[in-house]
DSSP file (Angstrom, degrees, kcal/mol; ACC not computed):
  #  RESIDUE AA STRUCTURE BP1 BP2  ACC     N-H-->O    O-->H-N    N-H-->O    O-->H-N    TCO  KAPPA ALPHA  PHI   PSI    X-CA   Y-CA   Z-CA
    1    1 A X     >        0   0    0      0, 0.0     4,-1.8     0, 0.0     5,-0.2   0.000 360.0 360.0 360.0 -39.8   12.9   26.3  -36.7
    2    2 A X  H  >  +     0   0    0      1,-0.2     4,-2.4     2,-0.2     5,-0.2   0.870 360.0  56.2 -64.0 -35.4   11.1   29.5  -35.6
    3    3 A X  H  > S+     0   0    0      1,-0.2     4,-2.5     2,-0.2    -1,-0.2   0.897 105.9  49.6 -63.5 -41.2   11.6   28.5  -32.0
    4    4 A X  H  > S+     0   0    0      2,-0.2     4,-2.5     1,-0.2    -1,-0.2   0.895 111.5  49.0 -65.9 -39.6   15.4   28.2  -32.4
    5    5 A X  H  X S+     0   0    0     -4,-1.8     4,-2.3     2,-0.2    -2,-0.2   0.909 111.8  49.4 -65.2 -40.9   15.6   31.6  -34.0
    6    6 A X  H  X S+     0   0    0     -4,-2.4     4,-2.5     2,-0.2    -2,-0.2   0.922 112.3  47.4 -64.5 -44.4   13.5   33.1  -31.2
    7    7 A X  H  X S+     0   0    0     -4,-2.5     4,-2.6     1,-0.2    -2,-0.2   0.925 113.6  47.2 -63.3 -45.1   15.7   31.5  -28.5
    8    8 A X  H  X S+     0   0    0     -4,-2.5     4,-2.3     1,-0.2    -1,-0.2   0.870 112.4  50.6 -66.8 -34.7   18.9   32.6  -30.2
    9    9 A X  H  X S+     0   0    0     -4,-2.3     4,-2.1     2,-0.2    -2,-0.2   0.914 111.9  47.0 -67.1 -43.1   17.5   36.1  -30.7
   10   10 A X  H  X S+     0   0    0     -4,-2.5     4,-2.3     2,-0.2    -2,-0.2   0.909 112.1  50.6 -63.7 -42.0   16.5   36.3  -27.0
   11   11 A X  H  X S+     0   0    0     -4,-2.6     4,-2.3     1,-0.2    -2,-0.2   0.913 110.0  49.4 -62.7 -43.1   19.9   35.0  -26.0
   12   12 A X  H  X S+     0   0    0     -4,-2.3     4,-2.5     1,-0.2    -1,-0.2   0.882 110.5  51.8 -63.4 -37.8   21.7   37.6  -28.1
   13   13 A X  H  X S+     0   0    0     -4,-2.1     4,-2.5     2,-0.2    -2,-0.2   0.894 109.2  49.3 -65.1 -40.7   19.5   40.3  -26.6
   14   14 A X  H  X S+     0   0    0     -4,-2.3     4,-2.4     2,-0.2    -2,-0.2   0.923 112.8  47.1 -64.6 -44.4   20.3   39.2  -23.1
   15   15 A X  H  X S+     0   0    0     -4,-2.3     4,-2.1     2,-0.2    -2,-0.2   0.931 114.3  46.8 -63.5 -45.6   24.1   39.2  -23.8
   16   16 A X  H  X S+     0   0    0     -4,-2.5     4,-2.2     1,-0.2    -2,-0.2   0.900 112.7  50.7 -63.7 -40.5   23.9   42.6  -25.5
   17   17 A X  H  X S+     0   0    0     -4,-2.5     4,-2.5     1,-0.2    -1,-0.2   0.901 109.8  49.1 -64.7 -41.0   21.9   44.0  -22.6
   18   18 A X  H  X S+     0   0    0     -4,-2.4     4,-2.4     2,-0.2    -1,-0.2   0.880 110.8  50.6 -68.2 -36.0   24.3   42.8  -20.0
   19   19 A X  H  X S+     0   0    0     -4,-2.1     4,-2.4     2,-0.2    -1,-0.2   0.910 111.2  49.2 -65.1 -41.1   27.3   44.2  -21.9
   20   20 A X  H  X S+     0   0    0     -4,-2.2     4,-1.7     2,-0.2    -2,-0.2   0.925 112.3  46.9 -63.9 -45.2   25.5   47.6  -22.1
   21   21 A X  H  X S+     0   0    0     -4,-2.5     4,-1.6     1,-0.2    -2,-0.2   0.917 113.6  48.8 -63.9 -43.4   24.6   47.6  -18.4
   22   22 A X  H  X S+     0   0    0     -4,-2.4     4,-1.5     1,-0.2    -2,-0.2   0.908 111.2  49.0 -63.0 -42.9   28.2   46.6  -17.5
   23   23 A X  H  < S+     0   0    0     -4,-2.4    -1,-0.2     1,-0.2    -2,-0.2   0.807 114.2  45.2 -71.3 -27.8   29.8   49.3  -19.7
   24   24 A X  H  < S+     0   0    0     -4,-1.7    -1,-0.2    -5,-0.2    -2,-0.2   0.726 114.2  47.3 -87.5 -20.9   27.6   52.1  -18.4
   25   25 A X  H  < S+     0   0    0     -4,-1.6     2,-0.8    -5,-0.2    -2,-0.2   0.695  96.8  74.5 -95.0 -19.2   27.8   51.2  -14.7
   26   26 A X     <  -     0   0    0     -4,-1.5     2,-0.4    -5,-0.2    -1,-0.1  -0.836  64.4-172.8 -98.3 111.4   31.6   50.8  -14.4
   27   27 A X        -     0   0    0     -2,-0.8     2,-0.4    -3,-0.0    -3,-0.1  -0.825  23.0-124.5-102.9 140.7   33.4   54.1  -14.5
   28   28 A X        -     0   0    0     -2,-0.4     2,-0.3     1,-0.0    -2,-0.0  -0.689  25.8-128.2 -83.9 131.8   37.1   54.4  -14.7
   29   29 A X        -     0   0    0     -2,-0.4     2,-0.4     1,-0.0    -1,-0.0  -0.594  17.3-147.9 -82.2 140.5   38.6   56.4  -11.9
   30   30 A X        -     0   0    0     -2,-0.3     2,-0.3     0, 0.0     3,-0.0  -0.908  21.0-114.8-110.1 134.3   41.0   59.2  -12.9
   31   31 A X        -     0   0    0     -2,-0.4     2,-0.1     1,-0.1    26,-0.1  -0.505  37.4-115.7 -68.4 128.7   43.9   60.2  -10.6
   32   32 A X        -     0   0    0     -2,-0.3    -1,-0.1     1,-0.1     3,-0.1  -0.367  16.9-154.8 -67.4 142.7   43.3   63.7   -9.4
   33   33 A X  S    S+     0   0    0      1,-0.1     2,-0.3    -2,-0.1    -1,-0.1   0.719  76.2  30.9 -91.0 -24.5   45.9   66.3  -10.5
   34   34 A X  S  > S-     0   0    0      1,-0.1     4,-2.1     0, 0.0     5,-0.2  -0.898  82.4-113.4-130.5 159.8   45.4   68.7   -7.6
   35   35 A X  H  > S+     0   0    0     -2,-0.3     4,-2.5     1,-0.2     5,-0.2   0.863 117.6  56.5 -59.8 -35.0   44.5   68.4   -3.9
   36   36 A X  H  > S+     0   0    0      2,-0.2     4,-2.5     1,-0.2    -1,-0.2   0.909 106.6  48.6 -64.4 -41.5   41.2   70.2   -4.6
   37   37 A X  H  > S+     0   0    0      2,-0.2     4,-2.7     1,-0.2     5,-0.2   0.904 111.1  50.8 -63.5 -41.1   40.3   67.7   -7.3
   38   38 A X  H  X S+     0   0    0     -4,-2.1     4,-2.4     2,-0.2    -2,-0.2   0.921 112.0  46.6 -62.8 -43.9   41.1   64.8   -4.9
   39   39 A X  H  X S+     0   0    0     -4,-2.5     4,-2.5     2,-0.2     5,-0.2   0.905 112.9  49.6 -65.0 -41.2   38.9   66.4   -2.2
   40   40 A X  H  X S+     0   0    0     -4,-2.5     4,-2.2     2,-0.2    -2,-0.2   0.928 112.5  46.7 -63.6 -45.4   36.1   67.0   -4.6
   41   41 A X  H  X S+     0   0    0     -4,-2.7     4,-2.2     2,-0.2    -2,-0.2   0.889 111.6  52.6 -64.5 -38.9   36.2   63.5   -5.9
   42   42 A X  H  X S+     0   0    0     -4,-2.4     4,-2.3    -5,-0.2    -2,-0.2   0.944 112.6  43.3 -61.7 -48.4   36.3   62.1   -2.4
   43   43 A X  H  X S+     0   0    0     -4,-2.5     4,-2.4     2,-0.2    -1,-0.2   0.814 110.6  55.5 -72.0 -28.6   33.3   64.0   -1.3
   44   44 A X  H  X S+     0   0    0     -4,-2.2     4,-2.0    -5,-0.2    -1,-0.2   0.913 110.3  46.5 -64.0 -41.7   31.4   63.2   -4.5
   45   45 A X  H  <>S+     0   0    0     -4,-2.2     5,-3.1     2,-0.2     4,-0.3   0.888 111.0  52.7 -65.9 -39.0   32.0   59.5   -3.7
   46   46 A X  H ><5S+     0   0    0     -4,-2.3     3,-1.1     3,-0.2    -2,-0.2   0.928 110.4  46.7 -61.4 -46.0   30.9   60.1   -0.1
   47   47 A X  H 3<5S+     0   0    0     -4,-2.4    -1,-0.2     1,-0.3    -2,-0.2   0.870 113.1  49.5 -64.6 -36.8   27.6   61.7   -1.2
   48   48 A X  T 3<5S-     0   0    0     -4,-2.0    -1,-0.3    -5,-0.2    -2,-0.2   0.451 112.5-121.4 -81.4   0.1   27.1   58.8   -3.7
   49   49 A X  T < 5 +     0   0    0     -3,-1.1     2,-0.8    -4,-0.3    -3,-0.2   0.912  59.1 153.9  58.5  44.8   27.8   56.3   -0.9
   50   50 A X     >< -     0   0    0     -5,-3.1     4,-2.1     1,-0.2    -1,-0.2  -0.843  23.3-179.2-108.4  93.9   30.6   54.9   -2.9
   51   51 A X  H  > S+     0   0    0     -2,-0.8     4,-2.4     1,-0.2     5,-0.2   0.873  82.8  55.2 -63.3 -37.7   33.1   53.3   -0.5
   52   52 A X  H  > S+     0   0    0      1,-0.2     4,-2.1     2,-0.2    -1,-0.2   0.904 108.2  48.9 -62.4 -40.5   35.5   52.3   -3.3
   53   53 A X  H  > S+     0   0    0      2,-0.2     4,-1.9     1,-0.2    -1,-0.2   0.901 110.4  50.5 -64.8 -41.1   35.6   55.9   -4.5
   54   54 A X  H  < S+     0   0    0     -4,-2.1    -2,-0.2     1,-0.2    -1,-0.2   0.909 112.0  48.0 -62.0 -41.0   36.3   57.1   -1.1
   55   55 A X  H >< S+     0   0    0     -4,-2.4     3,-0.9     1,-0.2    -2,-0.2   0.861 108.8  54.2 -68.7 -34.7   39.1   54.6   -0.7
   56   56 A X  H 3< S+     0   0    0     -4,-2.1    -1,-0.2     1,-0.2    -2,-0.2   0.887 113.4  41.1 -65.9 -38.9   40.6   55.5   -4.1
   57   57 A X  T 3< S+     0   0    0     -4,-1.9     2,-0.3    -5,-0.1    -1,-0.2   0.203 115.3  51.2 -98.9  16.2   40.9   59.2   -3.2
   58   58 A X    <   -     0   0    0     -3,-0.9     2,-0.4    -4,-0.2   -19,-0.0  -0.951  63.4-141.0-144.7 166.0   42.1   58.9    0.3
   59   59 A X        +     0   0    0     -2,-0.3     2,-0.5     2,-0.0    -3,-0.1  -0.987  21.7 177.0-130.0 121.1   44.7   57.2    2.4
   60   60 A X    >   -     0   0    0     -2,-0.4     3,-0.6    -5,-0.1    -2,-0.0  -0.958  13.6-176.7-130.6 112.7   43.6   55.9    5.8
   61   61 A X  T 3   +     0   0    0     -2,-0.5    -1,-0.1     1,-0.2     8,-0.0   0.273  65.6  92.1 -93.1  11.7   46.2   54.0    8.0
   62   62 A X  T 3  S+     0   0    0      7,-0.0     2,-0.3     2,-0.0    -1,-0.2   0.421  77.4  70.8 -84.9   2.5   43.7   53.3   10.8
   63   63 A X  S <  S-     0   0    0     -3,-0.6     3,-0.1     1,-0.1     6,-0.0  -0.872  76.9-133.1-120.6 153.0   42.7   49.9    9.2
   64   64 A X  S    S-     0   0    0     -2,-0.3     2,-0.3     1,-0.1    -1,-0.1   0.884  84.4 -11.2 -70.7 -40.1   44.7   46.6    8.9
   65   65 A X  S  > S-     0   0    0      1,-0.0     4,-1.8     0, 0.0     5,-0.1  -0.891  77.1 -89.5-151.4 178.6   43.9   46.1    5.3
   66   66 A X  H  > S+     0   0    0     -2,-0.3     4,-2.6     1,-0.2     5,-0.2   0.848 120.1  55.6 -66.7 -34.7   41.6   47.3    2.4
   67   67 A X  H  > S+     0   0    0      2,-0.2     4,-2.4     1,-0.2    -1,-0.2   0.941 110.5  43.3 -65.1 -46.9   38.8   44.9    3.2
   68   68 A X  H  > S+     0   0    0      1,-0.2     4,-2.4     2,-0.2    -1,-0.2   0.843 112.7  55.0 -67.7 -31.6   38.5   46.1    6.8
   69   69 A X  H  X S+     0   0    0     -4,-1.8     4,-2.5     2,-0.2    -2,-0.2   0.935 109.2  45.8 -65.0 -46.3   38.8   49.6    5.6
   70   70 A X  H  X S+     0   0    0     -4,-2.6     4,-2.6     2,-0.2     5,-0.2   0.920 113.5  49.4 -63.5 -43.2   35.9   49.2    3.2
   71   71 A X  H  X S+     0   0    0     -4,-2.4     4,-2.7     1,-0.2     5,-0.2   0.899 111.2  50.8 -61.7 -40.0   33.8   47.5    5.9
   72   72 A X  H  X S+     0   0    0     -4,-2.4     4,-3.0     2,-0.2     5,-0.3   0.907 110.4  48.3 -64.1 -42.6   34.6   50.3    8.3
   73   73 A X  H  X S+     0   0    0     -4,-2.5     4,-2.5     2,-0.2     5,-0.5   0.937 114.8  45.0 -62.8 -46.6   33.6   53.0    5.8
   74   74 A X  H  X S+     0   0    0     -4,-2.6     4,-1.6     1,-0.2    -2,-0.2   0.920 118.3  43.3 -65.1 -43.4   30.3   51.2    5.0
   75   75 A X  H  < S+     0   0    0     -4,-2.7    -2,-0.2    -5,-0.2    -1,-0.2   0.921 120.0  40.5 -68.9 -44.4   29.5   50.6    8.6
   76   76 A X  H  < S+     0   0    0     -4,-3.0     3,-0.4    -5,-0.2    -2,-0.2   0.923 124.0  33.6 -73.0 -44.9   30.5   54.0    9.9
   77   77 A X  H  < S+     0   0    0     -4,-2.5    -3,-0.2    -5,-0.3    -2,-0.2   0.794 125.6  34.5 -85.9 -28.9   29.1   56.2    7.2
   78   78 A X     <        0   0    0     -4,-1.6    -1,-0.2    -5,-0.5    -2,-0.1  -0.238 360.0 360.0-127.2  47.6   26.0   54.3    6.1
   79   79 A X              0   0    0     -3,-0.4    -1,-0.1    -4,-0.2    -4,-0.1   0.478 360.0 360.0 -71.7 360.0   24.5   52.7    9.1
């Protein structure tokens, strides 16, 4: 009986821990209200090596689709 309680407690801890990690690592992006905010957010994403953030705050028509754009950003900026 103690073994079942221990296993269920460990399982509950793992689930709670994964929820906590997920909620703290996924940040919701906010649409910039001014061009200065957009530029600041873009360069913050660039410094953080966040290709998704760079893509969110910019428009680049030099790529065929979003996947090739992300690959291009990662390859070009963080080789």
